[in-house]
N, C-alpha and C positions, 0 to 999 in steps of 0.2 A: 760326164753325168748326162744321162738321157732324159731326165725329168726336169720340167720347168720348175725352178725353185719358188716361183711366184704363185703357183696354184694353191687352192685351198685343199687341205688334207681331209681325211675322213673325219677327223675330230671337229671339222668346221673352222679350224684356224690355219694360218699359213705357217710354213716351216720356220720363218724368222721369229714369229711370236712364240712358237714352241721352244726354240732355242733360248730365247730370253727367259722363258718360264723356268727352264732347268738351269739357268745361269751359266750357259756354255758360250763363253767368249770365242773359243776356237771354232765352234760350229757356225756362229754368226759370221766370223771372218771368212770361212770357207764358202758360205752361201753367197757372200758378196763377190767372191772370186768367180762364181758361176752365174753372175748376173742378177742376183736378188735385188729387188728394189727396197730402199730403206723404209718406204711407206707404202706397202702393198695395197693394191686396189681390191684385193679379195678379202679384206677384213670384214667381219660382221658389222652390221650397221650401228649397233649399240655397244660394240666392244672397244677395248683400248687399242691404241697404236703400240707398236713395239717400244717406241720411245717413252710413252706413258708408263708402260709396265716396267720397263727398266728403271725409270725414275722412282716408281712406287717401291720397288724392291731394293733401291739404293745401289744398284749396279752401275756405278759411275763409269767404269771402264767400257761397258757395253753401250751406255748412253753416249759417251764420247765417240765411240766407233760409229754409232748410228748417225750422229751429227756430222762426222767427217765424211760420211758417204751421202750426205744430203738430206737427212731426215728433216721434215718440216717441224721446227721447234714449236710452232704455234698451231699445229693441226689439232683440231678438236674431235673428240669421239662422240658419236651420237648426236641427237638434237640439242638445241640450246636449252639447257635445264640446269638446275642447281647441283645435281649429282647424277653421275652415271654409275649404276650398280652392275659391276661385271662379275659373273660367277665362273671361275675356271672350272669348278665343279659345283654342284648344287649345295654342297655342304660348306663351301667357303666363299661367301659373297664378299666382294671387295669394293670399297667406296674409293674411286679414283679421281673424281672430279671430271672436268671436261678438257683439261689441258695437261701437258706433261708437268708443268710447274705445280699445278694443283695436286697432281698425283704424288709428286715428291713430298709435298707438305702433308697430305693425308697419311702418307706412309711414315712421317716423322723423320725424313731423310734430309738432314741439314746439308751434307756434302752435295747431294744431287740437286738440291734447290739452288745452292750457290753456283754450281756448274751451269745450270740453265739460265740463271740471272746474268752471269758473265757472258753467256753466249747470246744474250739479247732477247730473252723470252718476253713477250708482251704480257702486261698485267690485265687481267680480266675484271678485277674489282673486288674479289673476295679473298685474295691471297693473304692480306694482313690479318683478317679475322681468323683464317685457318691456322696461320702461324701462331697467333696468340692462343687460340684454343688448344693447339698441340704443345704449347709452351716451348716453341722453338725461338728462344730469345734472340740469338744471333741473327736468324733470318728476319725476325720482326724488326730488329734494329736496321738491317739493310733496307727493308721495305719502307721504313720511315724515311730513309734518305731519298727514296724514289717518290715521296709524297703520295703514297698509295693508300687508298681505301680508308681515309679519315673523314670523308664527307665534308671536306673544307672547300675553299673557293675554287679548287681545281675542278670541281664538278664531277668527280668520280662517283658513280652510282654504287651504293653498297647494299641496298635492300632488294635488288632485283633477283639475286640468286642465293640468298642466305642471310645469316645473322650479321650484324655490323661488328666492326672491330671493338667498339665500346661494349656491346653486349658480351662479346667473347671475353674481354678483359674483366668485366665486372663478375660475370658468371663463374670465372675460374679463380676469383680472388686476387687478381693481379691489379691492385689499386694503383700502384705506381705507373703501370702502363696505361690505366684508365685516365689518370690525370695528365699523362703525356699526350694522350689523344685529345683531351679537352683543351689543352694549352695550344694546340695547333691553330685553333680558330676561336677566339674569345666570344664570338657571337653565335657559335653553332649550338643547336639544341636538337635533341632527338627523343621523341616520345618512347620509342622502343628501349632506348638506353635508360630512360627514367624508370620504365617498367622493371627492367632487370636490376637497377640500382635499389629500387624499393624492396624487391625480394631479398637482396643481400642485406639491406639495412634491417629487415625483420630478423634475419639470422644473426647478424653481428652487432646490431645496435650502433653501427657506424653510419652516420647520416651525411657525411661529407660530400659524397658524389651527388646525392639527392639534392642537397642545398646548392651545390655548384650549378647543376642543371636548372633548378628552379630560378636561380638568380638570373639566368639567361633568358628564361621564358618570359620574364617580366617585360622584355623589350619587343616581344612578338605580339601580333594581333591575336585577339581571343580565338581560341579553337576548341572544338569539341572532338577530341580524338579518342577512339575506342581504347587505345592502349593506355592513355592517361586515365581513363575510367577504370581500366584493369588495375593500374597501380593503386588507385584509391580503394578499389574493391578489395585488393589483397590486404592493404593496411587495415581496413575495417574488419575483414574476416579474421585476421590474427590479432585483433584487439590492440592495435598499436595506435593509441590516441594521439601520440606525438606526431606520427607520420600523417594521420588524417588531418590534423590541424595545420601541419606544415604544407601539405598539398592544397588544402582548401584555402589557406591564407595566401597562396600564390595564384588563386583564381581557377583552380582545377575543381570542376564540379560537372563533369560530363554526365549525360543522361544514361549512357550505356557502358557496359564493360563486358569483357570476355571472361567466362568462368565455366569450369566443367559442369555438365548437367548431371549433378550428383547430389543426392539429398543429405548426405552425411558430411561431417566436418572433415576438412582436408589438413588439419593441423599436423597429423602424424606423418604427412608426406613431405614435410619441410626439408628433411635431410636427403632427399632424392637428388638434388642438384639439377643440372640443366642438360638438355639434349642439344645437339649441334646441327639439326637437320633443317627445320622450317620455322618460320616466324608464326606467332610470337614464341620464342624459345622459353620464355618465362613460364608459360602454362603447358607447353607441349609434353613435358615429362609426366606431368600429372595426368593428362588425357591419355597418354600411352599406357601408363600403369593401370588406368581404369578401363583400358580396352577401347579407347576412343582415339580418333585422329582428326587433326585440323589441317585444312588446306587454306589457311587464312592468309590474306595479304594485309599489309600495314594500312592503318589509317581510316579506311572506309568500311563501315559495317556491311554495306551492300556487296562488298567483294568477298565476303566469307562464304566458303563453299560447304554444303552439308551433304554427307553421304547417307546418314541414317539418323535416328533419333538420339543417339548417344554420343555426341561430341561436345564441342564448345557451344554453350548457349550465349546469346547476347542478352544480358540481363541488366537490371538497375543495380548500381553499387549497393543500394539499400538491401537488396536480396543477399548479397555476399555478407553483409553485416549480420543478417539474421542467422546464417549458418555458421557463425564464427565461434570463437572460444568463449566469449562472454557477450552473448547476443543482447542481453538486457541493456547493458551500458552502451554498446555500440549502436543499437537501434535508436536509442535516445539521442546519441550524438548526431547520427545521420539525419534524423528528423529535425534536430535543432539547427543544422546548417542548411536546411531548406529542401531536403529530398521529400517528395510527396509519397505517401503510402501507395503501394501498387499490389495488384492481385498476387503476383509472384511472391512478394515478401510475406504476405499474409498466409499463403499456402505453405511456404517453407516453415514459417513460425509454427503453424498448426501441425505440420508433419513431424517436427522435432519435439513438439510438446511444450513449447515455451509460452506458458500462459501469460506471463508479464509482457512479452513481446507482442503477443496477439492483442492484449488489452491496449497497449500503447498504439498499435496500428489502427485498431477500431476507433479509439478516441481521436486519432489524427484524421479520421475520415474514411478509412478503408471500409468497403462494403462486404459483409459476411458471406454473401452468395456470389461474389464476383469470381469468374473462372479465369485462370491464367492460361489463355490460349485453349488448346485442346486437352489440357491436363485436368486432374481431379479438382473438385472444389475444395476450399479449406476444410469444410466439414468432412468430406470423404477422406481427405488426407489425415485428419486427426483421428477419425474412427479406425481407419486402416491400421494405424500405429497404436491404437488403444490408449489414446489420451483423453480420458473421461472429462477432466476439468476443462480442457480446451473445447471439446465438443459441446459441453454445456454452455460455455460462454458464447460460442458462435450461435447456438440455437436461441439463446436469450437475446441475441442481437439480430435476429431475423434470418438466419441461415435457412436456405431451402432444404428441408429434410428429405424431399423426394426429387432432388436434382438428378437429371439423367446421368448415367455413367459417361465418363469421358470417352471420346472417340479416338481410336487408334488409326494411324495412317495405313496400317496393314490389314488386309482382309484374311490373313491366314490364321488358323486356329492356334491357340496358345495352350497346348497340353504338354505335360512332361511325364516321363516314366518314373515311377517311384520304386523303392527298394523291393517291394513284394512282387514286382513285375506288372502291376496294374498301372493305370494312368490316373493322374490327378490334375485338377485345375491349378494353373499357376496364377499369380496375381494378374488379373485382367480387368475388365471393365465392370465396375460394381456401383450400385447405389450405396449410400451410407449404411443402410440396414443390411445389405448383402455382405459388406465388409465386416460388420459387427458379428453377423452369423458365422461367417467363414472363420473368424477368430474364436468362436465359441464364447463370446463375451456377453453374458446375460445382462450385466449391469448396463452396458451400452445399448443392448437390444431394448431393454425396458425404457431407457431414456429416449431413444428414438421413437419408439411406439407411443410414448406419452406425448410426443410432439407431432404425432400424426403420420408416422412412417407407413408407407404402403407395403403390406406383407406380400402383395401379389405383383409387385413391380416386375415386369418381364425380364427375361434373360437378355443381355446384350448379345448381338450377333457373334462377336469374336470372343470366345472363351467366357461367355457370360453364363450366369446361372441364377435362378430365383433363390430367395432366402431358404426355402424349404429344400431345394435341391442341394444347396451347400451344407445344410444341416445333415442331409442324408449322406453326402460324400464323407464327412468327417465323423459320422456316427454320434452326433449330438442329440441324443434321444429326448432330453428335457426341452431343448430348444425346439425340436421338431414338434413335440406335443403342444408347446405354447403357440407356435405359429399356426398349427392346425386349429387350435381353439379360437385363434383370432381370425380364422377364415382363409388360411392359405390354401390354394388350389392344389390338391394332390395330383391332379392330372395335367398341370401346366407343362407346355412343351419346353424342350431344352433349347439351347443356343442353336443358331443356324449352322455353325461350324462345329461338328462333332458333339453336339449337345446331347444331353441325357434327361429323361424325365426323373422325377424324384425316385421312382421305383428302380429305374436303371442305375442311378447313382448308388443307391444302397446295395443293389445286387452286385455291381462291379467291385465294390469294396468290402463285400461280405458283412454288411451291417444287419445282422439277423433281427435285432430288436427293432430297428427302424423299418425293416421290411414288414414285420408283423404289425407295427403301428399303421403303416400305409395301407396294408391289405385290410385291416380292421376298419379303416375309414373309407372303404369303397373305391379303391383305385379302379378306374375304368367303369364304375357303376353308371356314369352318365352316358356311356356309349349307346348309340342308337343301333349300330350294326356290330356284329361280332368282329369284323376286321378292325374296329377301333380298339379292341383289346390286345392288339399285337404288341403293345408295350410289355405285356407279361412275357410273351415268348422272347422278345428282345432282351428282357431282363434275365431270363434263364440263360440265354446264350452268353451274356456278359459275365454272369456268375461262373458258368462252367469254364469259359475261356481264361478266367483269372484264378481258377482253382478253388472257388468257394462253393463246394458241392452241397453243403448243408443248405445254403441259400437257394441253390437251384432246386433241391428236393422240396423245400418249403413252397416255392412258387409253383412247382408242378402239382403238388397235393392240392394247393389252393385252386388251381385251374380245373383239376378233376372234380373237385367238390362243386365249384361254381358251374361247371359246364356239364355235369351229369355224365361223365365219361369222356367228354371232349377235352383234350388236354389244352391246346392253345392254337392260335392261328399264326401261321407264318406265311407271309407273302400271298395272302388270299386263299390259303389252303387250310382245311381242317385235318388235323392229325389224330391218330389213335382212334379212328372210327371203325373198329373191327377189322383193321388192316386195309381199309379202303380209304382213298383220298378223294375228298369231295371238293372240287374246285368251283368257286363261285364265278359265274359268267354273267354277262350283261352288256348292254350297249356301251356303258361307260367303264367296263371292266369289273363291275360289282353288281350284285342284285340287291333288291331290298331284303331286309331281314326276314319278312314273312315268306318270300319265295325260297330263301335259303332254308328256313326252318321246315317248310313242307317237304323239301327234298331230303333233308336230314332224317325226318320221320320215316320216309320211305326206305332209306338205307337201314335204319334201326329195325324196322319191321321185317325186312329181308333177313337180317341177322338172327332175329328171334325165331323165325321159321326154319 
């Protein structure tokens, strides 16, 4: 053969790996006859070794052949990490682990795992958890004999690269295995295992493993662990008073917990089960289903990594109680065991419309205007979700009716396309009155105005809008009339990013009645220079672009009537002046109105002659 069998092929893989992939023992044997190395140096940096891939596929014959020819049984693929995702093609990603033994376990290959164990494969620390997760009972039994991965006195680290053996056993309902793990070391305690045990206790009402772990915790120094807080938060969220009292009775009252940053109840997600990739596995499936991801590490809140606004929040367990199945009872319980009211709890109670929870929190000392970080105030949250009673209670307890909109970390505009091809505001930064107007809720609008709401609160930079602009977007003619009667500025500028004036909003969405209302109230009447009336021409463009031609014609007729034959101004030019274009010039790019008007009269006189 004239070709070196160790070079990388056009596919990017070596010939030996190709042969393993197609499960051709004979080709592998032939390649060795021609000098192929069992662990080629031409492997992709993050790809599997031939031995790993053979183990994953359960090809024990090929794996044994590789070992006979000197394949490194402990060679690791890629960097040190919990999982290596190798895609033979983009449609088939494979999770192989970092060693041949891990690959065999991930592939559910008992025979291959035994072959590697008997050949002396080193244990990296996660094998027992993988075997339990995959329900490879015989392999797990063998690993128990090696005293692997039970976090006992042997000092084997189990949280460095994935879930623990106890988490895997509890999460897959293998209680007998879980107790076997616990029996290995009567003094051993694991917060992540407690977190998983609490979740399963919520599902099954079997508290045995929780009680066993808690009995061991009593011998430890007091700790404030975020996963213990998560366990308590879950118990509270799912209204399991027995678990709450059990945890609290054993000294668990951490100030913080991990919880998905989601306003609605998570009760319907209970049957999702667990995921096997990163800690804390207890909450990860929830966050993945919600489109969020956690790169959390155990124990220390400062180690939690955030990629964007929508992942795991670090919150008070009291907040978890607020969003639970029976928030009234559980909020009372959590306050009773010593949790202090916090802005996040009050905001969430207001958001879901729990008047009794709001009143309990206010009575316990919560401040009606406290803001939960950069989020909405409790009043804004209540109004956004149209909870009149909660909004009234907050206002009566001193909530700031004109609190500024919350600030987003993003400077990008928040617009979305709607069914008719036009664009509409999505929920963005709003004052309470702006939220009420956006919802078309006249009752809440009246309540807020009675408490001093500012009808001219400016539009926030990012996807903001004034109350009148929002009424124009949605075509709320009665609300628009009321706001104008109360002094709303018909010429207020739009948001910094893709903003619209009220006229532009109405034109873009074809709101003819709102357009007529705005025009009848002198849109642009305060302009000192004609160029200030450009909002009319921009409104025409928006109407025509979105197919609202009646709105465009209305605006054009209005411009012709107001301008005595001058249609509208676009980019400093006057259009429809007898076919001539009159451009305003000046040192600053514009002239004064008087100079412009004199020049226009000259053009008009020339046309008459």
